[in-house]
SERO-4910 file (N, C-alpha, C, O; in steps of 0.05 Angstrom, whole numbers):
BEGIN
 pado doro    nc1    nc2    nc3   cac1   cac2   cac3    cc1    cc2    cc3    oc1    oc2    oc3
  Met    A     18   3161   1504     40   3178   1496     29   3204   1484     12   3203   1466
  Ala    A     39   3226   1494     29   3252   1484     40   3257   1456     62   3250   1449
  Met    A     23   3270   1440     31   3277   1413     49   3301   1412     46   3320   1429
  Thr    A     67   3301   1394     84   3324   1390     68   3346   1376     47   3340   1364
  Pro    A     78   3372   1377     63   3393   1363     59   3387   1333     38   3394   1322
  Leu    A     79   3374   1320     76   3368   1292     55   3347   1287     38   3349   1269
  Gln    A     55   3326   1304     34   3306   1302      7   3317   1307    -13   3309   1294
  Arg    A      5   3335   1327    -21   3347   1333    -31   3364   1310    -55   3364   1304
  Arg    A    -13   3378   1297    -21   3394   1274    -31   3377   1251    -51   3384   1239
  Arg    A    -17   3355   1246    -26   3337   1225    -54   3324   1232    -71   3322   1215
  Trp    A    -57   3317   1257    -83   3305   1265   -105   3326   1262   -127   3319   1253
  Asn    A   -100   3350   1270   -120   3371   1268   -126   3377   1238   -149   3383   1231
  Asn    A   -105   3376   1221   -110   3380   1193   -128   3358   1181   -145   3364   1165
  Phe    A   -124   3333   1190   -140   3311   1181   -169   3315   1190   -188   3311   1175
  Arg    A   -173   3322   1216   -200   3326   1226   -214   3349   1213   -238   3350   1211
  Ala    A   -198   3370   1205   -210   3393   1192   -222   3386   1164   -239   3400   1154
  Asn    A   -212   3364   1152   -223   3355   1127   -247   3337   1133   -244   3313   1137
  Ser    A   -270   3349   1134   -294   3335   1143   -301   3311   1125   -311   3291   1135
  Arg    A   -295   3313   1099   -301   3291   1081   -284   3267   1088   -294   3244   1089
  Ala    A   -258   3271   1094   -240   3249   1102   -247   3239   1129   -246   3215   1134
  Trp    A   -254   3257   1147   -260   3249   1175   -284   3231   1177   -284   3210   1190
  Trp    A   -306   3239   1163   -330   3223   1164   -327   3198   1148   -340   3177   1154
  Ser    A   -311   3198   1127   -305   3174   1111   -291   3154   1129   -296   3130   1127
  Leu    A   -272   3163   1145   -257   3145   1163   -276   3132   1183   -275   3108   1188
  Trp    A   -294   3148   1194   -313   3137   1214   -332   3117   1201   -337   3096   1212
  Leu    A   -342   3123   1177   -361   3105   1164   -347   3080   1155   -358   3058   1159
  Phe    A   -323   3082   1144   -309   3058   1135   -301   3041   1159   -303   3016   1158
  Ser    A   -293   3053   1181   -286   3038   1205   -310   3024   1216   -309   3001   1225
  Leu    A   -333   3037   1216   -358   3025   1225   -365   3000   1209   -372   2979   1219
  Leu    A   -364   3003   1182   -370   2981   1164   -351   2958   1169   -359   2934   1169
  Phe    A   -325   2964   1172   -305   2943   1176   -309   2928   1203   -308   2904   1204
  Ile    A   -315   2943   1224   -320   2931   1250   -344   2913   1249   -344   2891   1260
  Leu    A   -365   2923   1236   -389   2906   1234   -384   2881   1218   -394   2859   1225
  Ser    A   -367   2883   1197   -361   2859   1181   -345   2838   1197   -346   2815   1191
  Leu    A   -329   2848   1217   -314   2829   1234   -333   2811   1250   -325   2789   1258
  Phe    A   -357   2820   1254   -377   2804   1269   -398   2793   1249   -422   2791   1255
  Ala    A   -388   2785   1225   -406   2775   1205   -421   2750   1214   -445   2747   1207
  Glu    A   -408   2733   1229   -421   2708   1237   -445   2714   1256   -464   2698   1257
  Ile    A   -444   2736   1270   -466   2743   1288   -488   2757   1273   -512   2756   1280
  Ile    A   -481   2772   1252   -501   2787   1236   -515   2769   1216   -539   2770   1213
  Ala    A   -499   2752   1202   -510   2735   1180   -500   2707   1184   -476   2701   1181
  Asn    A   -518   2689   1191   -511   2661   1195   -535   2643   1193   -558   2652   1198
  Asp    A   -531   2619   1184   -553   2599   1182   -555   2583   1208   -570   2563   1209
  Lys    A   -541   2591   1229   -544   2579   1256   -557   2599   1275   -550   2623   1273
  Pro    A   -574   2590   1292   -585   2609   1312   -564   2619   1331   -544   2605   1337
  Leu    A   -568   2643   1341   -549   2654   1361   -553   2639   1388   -534   2635   1403
  Leu    A   -577   2632   1393   -584   2619   1419   -608   2601   1416   -627   2609   1402
  Ile    A   -608   2578   1429   -631   2561   1430   -636   2555   1460   -619   2545   1474
  Thr    A   -660   2562   1468   -667   2559   1497   -688   2537   1499   -708   2536   1484
  Thr    A   -685   2520   1519   -704   2500   1527   -706   2500   1557   -689   2511   1570
  Pro    A   -727   2489   1568   -730   2488   1597   -706   2474   1611   -700   2481   1634
  Glu    A   -693   2455   1597   -671   2441   1610   -645   2455   1608   -630   2456   1628
  Arg    A   -638   2467   1585   -612   2479   1581   -613   2499   1558   -633   2500   1543
  Asn    A   -592   2513   1555   -588   2532   1532   -567   2521   1513   -548   2508   1522
  Tyr    A   -570   2526   1487   -551   2517   1467   -540   2542   1452   -555   2561   1448
  Tyr    A   -515   2540   1446   -501   2562   1432   -489   2551   1406   -465   2544   1405
  Pro    A   -504   2549   1385   -495   2536   1360   -471   2549   1347   -456   2536   1333
  Leu    A   -467   2576   1351   -445   2589   1338   -418   2581   1350   -398   2582   1336
  Trp    A   -418   2572   1375   -393   2566   1388   -390   2536   1394   -368   2527   1402
  Ser    A   -411   2521   1392   -410   2492   1398   -424   2477   1376   -444   2486   1364
  Glu    A   -414   2452   1371   -427   2435   1351   -445   2415   1365   -438   2404   1386
  Tyr    A   -469   2413   1355   -489   2394   1366   -498   2375   1344   -495   2380   1320
  Thr    A   -509   2352   1353   -520   2333   1335   -550   2331   1339   -561   2343   1357
  Glu    A   -563   2317   1321   -592   2315   1323   -600   2301   1349   -622   2306   1359
  Leu    A   -583   2284   1359   -589   2270   1384   -593   2289   1407   -608   2284   1426
  Asp    A   -578   2311   1407   -581   2331   1429   -609   2343   1430   -617   2353   1451
  Phe    A   -623   2343   1407   -650   2355   1406   -672   2334   1404   -694   2341   1397
  Gly    A   -664   2309   1408   -684   2288   1407   -688   2275   1380   -707   2262   1375
  Gly    A   -668   2279   1362   -670   2268   1336   -661   2239   1335   -657   2226   1356
  Asp    A   -658   2228   1311   -652   2200   1307   -623   2195   1299   -614   2172   1302
  Phe    A   -608   2214   1289   -582   2209   1278   -561   2225   1292   -565   2247   1302
  Asp    A   -537   2213   1293   -514   2227   1305   -500   2243   1283   -477   2236   1275
  Ala    A   -513   2263   1273   -503   2279   1250   -506   2308   1257   -521   2316   1275
  Arg    A   -491   2325   1242   -492   2354   1246   -521   2364   1242   -536   2353   1225
  Val    A   -527   2384   1256   -555   2394   1256   -557   2415   1234   -541   2433   1232
  Asp    A   -578   2412   1218   -586   2433   1199   -609   2448   1213   -632   2439   1213
  Tyr    A   -602   2471   1224   -622   2486   1240   -644   2498   1223   -664   2507   1235
  Arg    A   -641   2498   1197   -663   2508   1180   -682   2485   1172   -703   2490   1160
  Asp    A   -675   2461   1180   -693   2438   1173   -718   2440   1190   -717   2442   1214
  Pro    A   -742   2440   1177   -767   2441   1193   -769   2419   1214   -782   2423   1235
  Tyr    A   -758   2396   1208   -759   2374   1228   -744   2381   1254   -754   2376   1275
  Ile    A   -721   2394   1251   -706   2402   1275   -721   2424   1290   -722   2424   1314
  Ile    A   -731   2443   1275   -746   2465   1287   -770   2454   1303   -777   2463   1324
  Glu    A   -784   2434   1291   -807   2422   1304   -798   2407   1330   -812   2409   1350
  Leu    A   -775   2394   1329   -766   2380   1353   -760   2400   1376   -767   2394   1399
  Ile    A   -748   2422   1369   -742   2442   1390   -768   2454   1401   -770   2459   1425
  Glu    A   -787   2460   1383   -812   2472   1393   -828   2452   1409   -843   2461   1427
  Glu    A   -826   2426   1404   -839   2406   1420   -829   2406   1449   -843   2398   1467
  Gln    A   -804   2414   1452   -792   2415   1479   -796   2443   1492   -783   2450   1511
  Glu    A   -815   2458   1480   -820   2486   1489   -795   2503   1488   -790   2520   1505
  Gly    A   -780   2498   1467   -756   2514   1463   -760   2537   1443   -780   2538   1429
  Ser    A   -741   2555   1442   -742   2578   1424   -716   2581   1410   -695   2576   1422
  Leu    A   -717   2590   1385   -693   2595   1369   -691   2626   1364   -710   2639   1356
  Tyr    A   -667   2636   1370   -662   2665   1365   -642   2667   1343   -618   2661   1346
  Trp    A   -652   2677   1320   -636   2678   1295   -621   2704   1293   -629   2724   1305
  Pro    A   -599   2704   1277   -586   2730   1271   -604   2748   1255   -626   2739   1246
  Leu    A   -596   2773   1251   -611   2791   1235   -616   2781   1207   -637   2784   1195
  Ile    A   -595   2768   1195   -597   2756   1169   -593   2725   1172   -571   2717   1178
  Pro    A   -614   2709   1169   -612   2681   1175   -599   2664   1153   -607   2642   1147
  Phe    A   -578   2675   1141   -564   2661   1119   -534   2667   1123   -526   2689   1130
  Ser    A   -518   2647   1118   -489   2651   1116   -482   2655   1086   -499   2655   1069
  Tyr    A   -456   2660   1081   -449   2666   1053   -452   2642   1035   -455   2646   1010
  Asp    A   -453   2618   1045   -455   2594   1029   -482   2580   1032   -486   2558   1023
  Thr    A   -501   2592   1046   -527   2580   1051   -544   2583   1027   -548   2605   1016
  Ile    A   -555   2561   1018   -573   2560    995   -602   2560   1005   -610   2544   1021
  Asn    A   -617   2579    995   -645   2581   1003   -661   2564    985   -666   2570    961
  Phe    A   -671   2541    995   -686   2522    979   -716   2528    979   -732   2514    966
  Asp    A   -724   2550    993   -752   2557    995   -759   2580    977   -779   2594    982
  Leu    A   -744   2584    956   -750   2606    937   -776   2600    921   -781   2577    915
  Asp    A   -791   2621    916   -816   2616    901   -812   2620    871   -831   2618    856
  Gln    A   -787   2625    863   -780   2626    834   -751   2619    831   -736   2620    850
  Pro    A   -744   2612    806   -716   2603    802   -695   2624    809   -700   2648    806
  Ala    A   -672   2614    818   -650   2632    824   -637   2640    797   -636   2624    778
  Pro    A   -627   2665    796   -627   2685    817   -654   2698    821   -667   2706    802
  Ser    A   -662   2700    846   -689   2710    852   -687   2740    861   -666   2747    872
  Pro    A   -707   2756    855   -706   2784    862   -708   2789    892   -715   2771    907
  Pro    A   -703   2814    901   -705   2820    929   -732   2815    941   -753   2821    928
  Thr    A   -733   2805    965   -757   2799    979   -753   2807   1008   -732   2817   1016
  Ala    A   -774   2803   1025   -771   2809   1053   -752   2789   1067   -741   2796   1088
  Val    A   -748   2766   1055   -729   2746   1066   -701   2751   1056   -682   2753   1072
  Asn    A   -698   2754   1030   -672   2760   1018   -673   2789   1009   -683   2795    988
  Trp    A   -661   2807   1025   -665   2835   1021   -654   2845    994   -666   2863    982
  Leu    A   -632   2834    985   -621   2841    959   -623   2818    939   -608   2817    920
  Gly    A   -641   2799    944   -644   2777    926   -624   2755    931   -609   2756    950
  Thr    A   -623   2736    912   -603   2714    914   -587   2714    888   -595   2725    868
  Asp    A   -564   2700    889   -548   2697    865   -558   2673    849   -579   2662    855
  Asp    A   -542   2665    829   -551   2644    811   -551   2616    824   -560   2596    812
  Gln    A   -541   2614    849   -541   2589    864   -560   2590    887   -561   2571    903
  Gly    A   -575   2611    890   -595   2613    912   -583   2622    938   -596   2619    959
  Arg    A   -560   2635    937   -547   2645    962   -554   2674    966   -556   2689    947
  Asp    A   -557   2682    991   -566   2709    998   -544   2729    991   -521   2726    998
  Val    A   -552   2750    976   -533   2770    967   -522   2787    990   -498   2793    990
  Val    A   -539   2794   1009   -530   2811   1031   -509   2796   1047   -489   2808   1055
  Ala    A   -514   2771   1053   -494   2756   1069   -468   2754   1054   -446   2756   1066
  Arg    A   -469   2750   1028   -444   2748   1013   -429   2775   1011   -405   2776   1010
  Leu    A   -445   2797   1011   -432   2823   1011   -418   2828   1037   -396   2839   1037
  Ile    A   -430   2821   1059   -417   2825   1086   -392   2809   1088   -371   2820   1096
  Tyr    A   -393   2783   1082   -369   2767   1084   -348   2774   1063   -324   2774   1068
  Gly    A   -358   2782   1039   -339   2789   1018   -325   2816   1025   -301   2819   1019
  Phe    A   -339   2834   1037   -327   2859   1046   -305   2854   1066   -283   2865   1065
  Arg    A   -310   2836   1085   -291   2830   1106   -265   2818   1094   -243   2826   1100
  Ile    A   -269   2797   1078   -245   2784   1067   -229   2802   1048   -205   2800   1047
  Ser    A   -243   2819   1034   -229   2838   1015   -213   2858   1031   -190   2863   1024
  Val    A   -224   2869   1052   -210   2889   1068   -187   2876   1083   -165   2888   1084
  Leu    A   -191   2853   1094   -169   2839   1108   -146   2832   1089   -123   2835   1096
  Phe    A   -153   2823   1065   -133   2816   1046   -117   2841   1038    -92   2840   1038
  Ala    A   -131   2863   1032   -117   2887   1024   -101   2899   1047    -79   2909   1043
  Leu    A   -111   2896   1072    -96   2907   1095    -70   2891   1099    -49   2903   1103
  Val    A    -72   2865   1099    -48   2848   1104    -28   2852   1081     -4   2855   1086
  Leu    A    -38   2853   1056    -20   2857   1033     -7   2884   1034     17   2887   1028
  Thr    A    -21   2905   1042    -10   2932   1043     11   2934   1064     33   2945   1060
  Leu    A      6   2923   1088     25   2924   1110     51   2908   1103     73   2918   1107
  Ala    A     47   2884   1093     70   2867   1087     87   2879   1064    111   2880   1066
  Ser    A     74   2888   1043     89   2899   1020    102   2926   1028    123   2932   1018
  Ser    A     89   2941   1046    101   2966   1055    127   2961   1071    147   2975   1068
  Val    A    126   2941   1089    150   2935   1105    173   2927   1086    195   2937   1089
  Ile    A    168   2909   1067    189   2901   1049    198   2924   1032    222   2928   1028
  Gly    A    180   2940   1021    187   2962   1004    203   2983   1019    222   2995   1008
  Ile    A    196   2989   1044    210   3008   1060    239   2999   1066    258   3015   1064
  Val    A    242   2974   1073    269   2963   1079    286   2964   1053    309   2972   1054
  Ala    A    274   2955   1031    290   2955   1006    297   2983    997    320   2988    990
  Gly    A    278   3002    998    284   3029    991    304   3043   1009    320   3058   1000
  Ala    A    302   3036   1036    321   3048   1055    349   3039   1049    368   3054   1050
  Met    A    353   3013   1044    379   3002   1038    391   3015   1012    414   3022   1011
  Gln    A    374   3017    992    383   3029    967    392   3058    971    413   3066    962
  Gly    A    374   3074    983    380   3102    986    403   3108   1005    418   3127   1001
  Tyr    A    405   3092   1026    426   3099   1046    453   3090   1037    473   3105   1040
  Tyr    A    456   3066   1027    482   3056   1019    490   3065    991    513   3071    986
  Gly    A    470   3067    973    476   3076    945    496   3058    931    499   3034    938
  Gly    A    511   3070    912    533   3055    899    523   3031    884    503   3030    871
  Arg    A    540   3010    887    535   2985    872    509   2971    881    494   2960    864
  Leu    A    503   2972    907    479   2960    917    454   2973    905    435   2959    897
  Asp    A    455   2999    904    432   3014    892    429   3007    862    407   3003    853
  Leu    A    452   3006    848    451   3000    819    440   2972    814    423   2968    797
  Leu    A    449   2952    829    440   2924    825    411   2921    832    396   2908    818
  Met    A    402   2933    854    374   2931    862    356   2945    842    334   2936    837
  Gln    A    365   2968    831    348   2981    811    345   2965    786    323   2963    775
  Arg    A    366   2952    777    364   2934    754    346   2911    760    330   2903    743
  Phe    A    348   2899    784    331   2877    791    301   2885    792    284   2871    782
  Ile    A    296   2909    803    268   2918    804    257   2923    776    234   2918    771
  Glu    A    274   2934    758    265   2939    731    257   2912    717    237   2911    703
  Ile    A    273   2892    721    267   2865    709    243   2853    723    225   2843    709
  Trp    A    242   2854    749    220   2841    764    193   2854    759    173   2840    756
  Ser    A    193   2880    757    168   2894    752    158   2891    723    135   2896    718
  Gly    A    175   2881    705    167   2877    678    154   2849    673    145   2844    651
  Leu    A    154   2832    694    142   2806    690    112   2808    688    100   2824    702
  Pro    A     99   2792    671     70   2793    669     57   2779    692     55   2754    693
  Val    A     47   2794    711     36   2783    736     11   2766    730      9   2744    741
  Leu    A     -6   2776    714    -31   2762    708    -26   2735    695    -38   2715    703
  Phe    A     -7   2734    676     -1   2708    663     11   2689    683      5   2665    683
  Leu    A     28   2699    701     39   2681    722     18   2670    740     19   2647    748
  Leu    A     -2   2687    747    -24   2678    764    -40   2657    750    -49   2638    763
  Ile    A    -45   2661    724    -60   2641    709    -46   2614    709    -58   2593    712
  Ile    A    -20   2615    704     -4   2590    703     -4   2576    730     -8   2552    732
  Leu    A      1   2592    751      2   2580    778    -25   2570    787    -27   2550    801
  Ala    A    -47   2584    779    -74   2575    786    -81   2548    774    -97   2533    784
  Ser    A    -68   2542    751    -73   2516    738    -57   2493    751    -62   2470    747
  Leu    A    -37   2501    768    -20   2480    781    -30   2474    809    -29   2451    818
  Val    A    -38   2495    824    -47   2491    851    -74   2506    855    -80   2525    840
  Glu    A    -89   2497    874   -115   2510    880   -109   2535    897    -99   2533    919
  Pro    A   -116   2559    887   -110   2583    902   -127   2585    927   -150   2577    928
  Asn    A   -115   2597    948   -130   2603    972   -121   2631    982   -105   2644    968
  Phe    A   -130   2639   1005   -125   2666   1015    -95   2671   1017    -84   2691   1007
  Trp    A    -81   2653   1031    -52   2657   1037    -35   2652   1012    -15   2666   1008
  Trp    A    -42   2633    995    -27   2629    971    -29   2653    953     -9   2663    942
  Leu    A    -53   2664    950    -57   2688    933    -43   2712    945    -32   2728    931
  Leu    A    -43   2714    972    -30   2736    985      0   2735    980     13   2755    975
  Gly    A     12   2710    982     41   2708    977     48   2715    949     69   2727    944
  Ile    A     32   2706    929     38   2712    901     37   2742    896     54   2754    883
  Met    A     16   2755    907     13   2784    903     36   2799    917     44   2820    908
  Leu    A     44   2789    940     66   2802    955     92   2803    939    108   2821    942
  Leu    A     96   2782    923    121   2781    907    124   2805    888    146   2812    880
  Phe    A    101   2816    880    102   2838    860     92   2865    870     96   2885    857
  Ser    A     80   2866    894     69   2891    904     88   2906    922     83   2929    929
  Trp    A    110   2894    930    129   2908    949    144   2931    936    156   2947    950
  Met    A    143   2933    909    158   2953    895    145   2980    895    156   3000    885
  Asn    A    120   2982    905    105   3007    903    118   3030    918    118   3053    910
  Leu    A    131   3024    941    142   3045    958    172   3048    956    184   3065    968
  Val    A    185   3031    941    214   3030    940    225   3057    929    243   3068    941
  Asp    A    214   3067    907    224   3092    896    221   3116    914    238   3133    916
  Val    A    198   3117    928    193   3139    946    212   3139    969    225   3160    976
  Val    A    215   3116    982    233   3114   1005    262   3118    997    278   3131   1010
  Arg    A    270   3107    974    297   3110    964    304   3139    959    325   3148    967
  Ala    A    285   3154    947    290   3183    942    294   3198    969    311   3216    970
  Glu    A    278   3192    989    280   3205   1015    307   3199   1028    319   3217   1040
  Phe    A    316   3174   1026    341   3167   1039    365   3179   1023    385   3187   1035
  Leu    A    363   3180    997    384   3192    981    386   3222    988    409   3232    989
  Arg    A    364   3235    993    365   3263   1000    376   3268   1028    390   3288   1033
  Ala    A    369   3250   1046    376   3255   1075    402   3244   1084    412   3251   1105
  Arg    A    414   3226   1068    438   3212   1079    462   3230   1083    480   3223   1098
  Asn    A    463   3252   1069    485   3271   1072    478   3296   1087    494   3315   1087
  Leu    A    455   3297   1100    448   3320   1116    464   3321   1142    476   3301   1150
  Glu    A    463   3344   1156    480   3348   1179    474   3329   1202    492   3319   1215
  Tyr    A    448   3323   1207    442   3306   1230    451   3277   1225    457   3263   1244
  Val    A    451   3269   1200    461   3242   1194    491   3241   1198    502   3222   1209
  Arg    A    505   3262   1189    534   3263   1193    541   3264   1222    561   3252   1231
  Ala    A    525   3279   1237    530   3280   1266    526   3253   1280    541   3246   1297
  Ala    A    506   3238   1271    502   3212   1282    525   3193   1276    533   3177   1292
  Arg    A    535   3195   1251    558   3178   1244    582   3186   1261    597   3169   1270
  Ala    A    586   3212   1265    609   3221   1281    607   3212   1309    628   3207   1322
  Leu    A    583   3208   1319    580   3198   1347    583   3168   1348    581   3157   1370
  Gly    A    587   3155   1326    592   3126   1326    567   3109   1325    569   3085   1331
  Gln    A    544   3120   1319    520   3103   1318    521   3085   1293    529   3094   1272
  Pro    A    512   3060   1296    512   3041   1274    493   3050   1252    474   3065   1257
  Asn    A    498   3039   1228    481   3047   1205    452   3041   1209    434   3057   1201
  Arg    A    446   3017   1220    418   3010   1223    403   3029   1242    379   3034   1238
  Val    A    417   3039   1262    404   3059   1280    400   3085   1266    378   3097   1269
  Ile    A    419   3094   1250    416   3119   1235    393   3116   1215    377   3135   1211
  Met    A    391   3093   1202    371   3089   1181    343   3090   1192    326   3104   1182
  Phe    A    338   3074   1213    311   3070   1222    303   3088   1246    279   3089   1252
  Arg    A    322   3101   1259    314   3119   1280    315   3148   1272    299   3164   1282
  His    A    333   3155   1254    337   3183   1247    326   3190   1219    312   3210   1216
  Val    A    332   3173   1199    324   3180   1172    296   3170   1165    280   3185   1153
  Leu    A    288   3146   1175    262   3135   1168    239   3152   1176    220   3155   1161
  Pro    A    238   3164   1200    215   3181   1207    210   3203   1187    187   3210   1183
  Asn    A    231   3214   1175    227   3235   1154    216   3222   1129    199   3235   1115
  Ala    A    224   3198   1122    215   3184   1098    186   3174   1102    172   3170   1082
  Met    A    177   3171   1127    150   3160   1131    128   3180   1123    105   3172   1119
  Val    A    135   3205   1120    115   3225   1112    104   3218   1084     80   3216   1080
  Ala    A    123   3214   1065    115   3206   1038    103   3178   1038     85   3172   1022
  Thr    A    114   3160   1055    104   3132   1055     75   3131   1065     59   3118   1052
  Leu    A     69   3144   1087     41   3144   1097     22   3157   1078     -2   3151   1077
  Thr    A     31   3176   1062     14   3189   1042      6   3169   1020    -16   3171   1010
  Phe    A     24   3152   1013     19   3133    991      3   3108   1000    -10   3095    984
  Met    A      5   3101   1026     -6   3075   1035    -36   3072   1031    -44   3051   1023
  Pro    A    -53   3093   1036    -81   3089   1030    -87   3082   1001   -106   3067    995
  Phe    A    -71   3093    983    -76   3088    955    -66   3060    947    -77   3047    929
  Ile    A    -45   3051    961    -35   3023    957    -57   3003    967    -62   2983    955
  Phe    A    -69   3010    990    -90   2994   1001   -113   2992    981   -124   2971    976
  Asn    A   -120   3015    969   -142   3015    949   -135   2998    925   -152   2983    915
  Gly    A   -110   3000    916   -101   2984    893   -101   2954    899   -108   2938    882
  Ser    A    -94   2946    923    -94   2918    931   -122   2907    931   -127   2884    923
  Leu    A   -141   2923    940   -169   2915    941   -180   2911    913   -194   2891    907
  Val    A   -173   2930    895   -182   2928    867   -170   2904    854   -183   2890    837
  Thr    A   -145   2898    860   -131   2875    848   -145   2849    855   -150   2832    838
  Leu    A   -152   2845    880   -166   2821    889   -193   2819    875   -200   2797    866
  Thr    A   -207   2841    873   -233   2841    860   -231   2833    831   -247   2818    820
  Ala    A   -210   2844    818   -206   2838    789   -199   2808    785   -209   2796    766
  Leu    A   -182   2797    802   -175   2769    800   -199   2751    805   -202   2731    791
  Asp    A   -215   2758    824   -239   2742    829   -259   2744    806   -272   2725    798
  Phe    A   -260   2767    794   -278   2771    771   -269   2754    747   -285   2742    733
  Leu    A   -242   2751    744   -232   2735    722   -231   2705    728   -226   2689    711
  Gly    A   -235   2698    753   -236   2670    761   -209   2659    770   -205   2635    772
  Phe    A   -189   2677    776   -163   2669    785   -157   2678    814   -134   2679    822
  Gly    A   -178   2684    829   -174   2694    856   -179   2672    877   -167   2651    876
  Leu    A   -197   2678    895   -203   2660    917   -217   2635    906   -228   2636    884
  Pro    A   -216   2613    922   -229   2588    913   -258   2592    906   -272   2609    918
  Pro    A   -269   2576    888   -298   2578    881   -315   2574    906   -310   2557    922
  Gly    A   -336   2590    908   -353   2589    931   -346   2608    953   -363   2613    971
  Ser    A   -322   2620    953   -314   2639    973   -330   2665    970   -337   2672    947
  Pro    A   -336   2678    992   -350   2704    990   -332   2725    977   -310   2730    987
  Ser    A   -340   2735    954   -322   2752    939   -338   2773    924   -359   2767    912
  Leu    A   -329   2798    926   -342   2820    911   -337   2817    881   -355   2822    865
  Gly    A   -313   2807    873   -308   2803    845   -325   2782    833   -334   2784    810
  Glu    A   -330   2760    848   -347   2739    838   -376   2749    835   -390   2740    817
  Leu    A   -385   2767    853   -412   2778    850   -413   2796    825   -434   2797    812
  Val    A   -392   2810    819   -391   2826    795   -394   2808    770   -408   2814    751
  Ala    A   -379   2786    771   -380   2767    748   -409   2755    745   -418   2752    723
  Gln    A   -422   2750    768   -450   2740    766   -468   2761    755   -486   2755    739
  Gly    A   -463   2786    762   -480   2807    750   -476   2809    720   -495   2815    705
  Lys    A   -451   2804    710   -446   2805    681   -460   2781    667   -470   2784    645
  Glu    A   -460   2758    681   -471   2734    668   -501   2733    670   -514   2718    655
  Asn    A   -513   2748    688   -542   2748    693   -553   2776    690   -562   2788    709
  Leu    A   -553   2786    665   -563   2813    660   -593   2815    665   -604   2837    669
  His    A   -607   2792    666   -636   2793    672   -641   2796    702   -664   2799    710
  Ala    A   -619   2795    718   -621   2798    747   -605   2823    755   -583   2821    766
  Pro    A   -615   2847    750   -599   2871    754   -592   2877    783   -573   2892    788
  Trp    A   -606   2864    802   -599   2869    830   -571   2858    836   -558   2868    855
  Leu    A   -561   2839    821   -534   2829    826   -513   2850    819   -495   2856    835
  Gly    A   -515   2860    794   -495   2880    785   -497   2906    801   -477   2918    808
  Ile    A   -522   2914    807   -525   2939    822   -514   2937    850   -501   2955    860
  Ser    A   -519   2914    864   -508   2910    891   -478   2910    891   -466   2923    908
  Ala    A   -466   2896    872   -437   2896    870   -425   2923    864   -406   2932    876
  Phe    A   -438   2937    845   -428   2964    837   -430   2983    860   -411   2998    866
  Leu    A   -452   2984    874   -455   3003    896   -436   2996    919   -425   3014    931
  Ser    A   -432   2971    925   -414   2963    947   -386   2972    940   -372   2984    957
  Leu    A   -376   2965    916   -349   2973    909   -346   3003    907   -326   3014    915
  Ser    A   -366   3017    896   -365   3046    893   -362   3059    921   -345   3077    925
  Val    A   -380   3052    939   -379   3064    966   -353   3058    980   -340   3076    991
  Met    A   -343   3033    978   -319   3025    992   -295   3040    981   -279   3051    996
  Leu    A   -292   3041    954   -269   3054    942   -270   3084    945   -250   3097    948
  Thr    A   -294   3095    944   -297   3124    948   -288   3133    976   -274   3152    980
  Leu    A   -297   3117    996   -289   3123   1024   -259   3122   1027   -247   3139   1040
  Leu    A   -247   3102   1015   -218   3099   1017   -203   3121   1003   -183   3131   1013
  Ile    A   -213   3130    980   -200   3152    966   -202   3178    983   -183   3193    985
  Phe    A   -225   3183    995   -229   3207   1012   -209   3205   1036   -198   3226   1043
  Ile    A   -207   3182   1048   -188   3179   1070   -159   3184   1061   -144   3198   1075
  Gly    A   -152   3173   1038   -125   3177   1027   -120   3206   1021    -98   3216   1027
  Glu    A   -139   3221   1011   -136   3249   1006   -132   3264   1032   -116   3283   1033
  Gly    A   -147   3257   1052   -144   3270   1078   -117   3265   1090   -105   3284   1102
  Val    A   -107   3241   1088    -80   3235   1098    -59   3251   1083    -40   3261   1095
  Arg    A    -62   3252   1056    -43   3267   1040    -42   3297   1048    -21   3308   1051
  Asp    A    -66   3308   1051    -67   3337   1059    -57   3341   1087    -45   3362   1093
  Ala    A    -61   3322   1105    -52   3325   1133    -22   3326   1135    -11   3340   1152
  Phe    A     -8   3311   1117     21   3311   1118     34   3332   1100     58   3334   1098
  Asp    A     18   3347   1086     28   3368   1068     35   3392   1085     18   3404   1098
  Pro    A     61   3400   1086     69   3423   1103     57   3449   1094     56   3469   1109
  Arg    A     47   3450   1069     35   3475   1059      7   3479   1068     -4   3501   1066
  Lys    A     -6   3457   1079    -33   3459   1088    -35   3469   1116    -18   3463   1133
  Ser    A    -54   3485   1122    -60   3495   1149    -89   3491   1155   -105   3488   1137
  Ile    A    -95   3491   1181   -122   3485   1189   -141   3508   1180   -165   3507   1185
***
């Protein structure tokens, strides 16, 4: 679909902002690489070749019997006994770039965990002997996916709620405004602490709880746009032509309201990411053992004698949030009618 002149102008405005443009490319590259975390960082070989056949441990489960072992049990490919069995069959193991997954414990450390960076563990290990680089890659992926899903879901709910308030107004607007005032005054952190003591939190449970309180971010913006536009000439003309309200709201008025909405969305995404990191830092986020940037920050605080933990977490969060802020500023400037290339 060809872009309209207005869309082309906005796209050119965004590209003219070199800081936002290169931030978008760099963040997209990091995110795409994190989607292939299992291929980059894993404690399973990518490929095992023998004269008889090839094995693909990432996609298939094998037992020790498949490699000439004694037990019908899952294979620990880092076990020297398994490696020796494969080499006796003139086989070869092809490992990922980082031969550790986010939960792999390195038992071959030459000093107690947390151990400093080495040629094997590039950024050292945490206090349980797990590779920091692998946990950063997996933690980056789950953090971005969580923030992305939360931003999209809360934006949809917020846009619908704000559109209904602004378009219909009257008693509906008054009741929803009072409800939002009460709902936004609830102590979210205390509720999360209480609920975390009742059920074990996971990705979807935490997403649902955060969605209950994050949908209000865009309501005021969309409501104001609909209040301004509902009495304009093109809306009156659509009503005179007999078009139903839902068509007028989402086909005619909403595209104008999306300018302010898209401007705010990168910053909502940023806030969602920070919220997850803060909850993980406090211990009320993802389940224990999950790859988490907030948990790495907490480990850096608890292990001041291992500065590589705090430095790794700080640099990862700083780079990620800085890129997102630059992208958000570029989107804001691109939709600003006062900006020109």
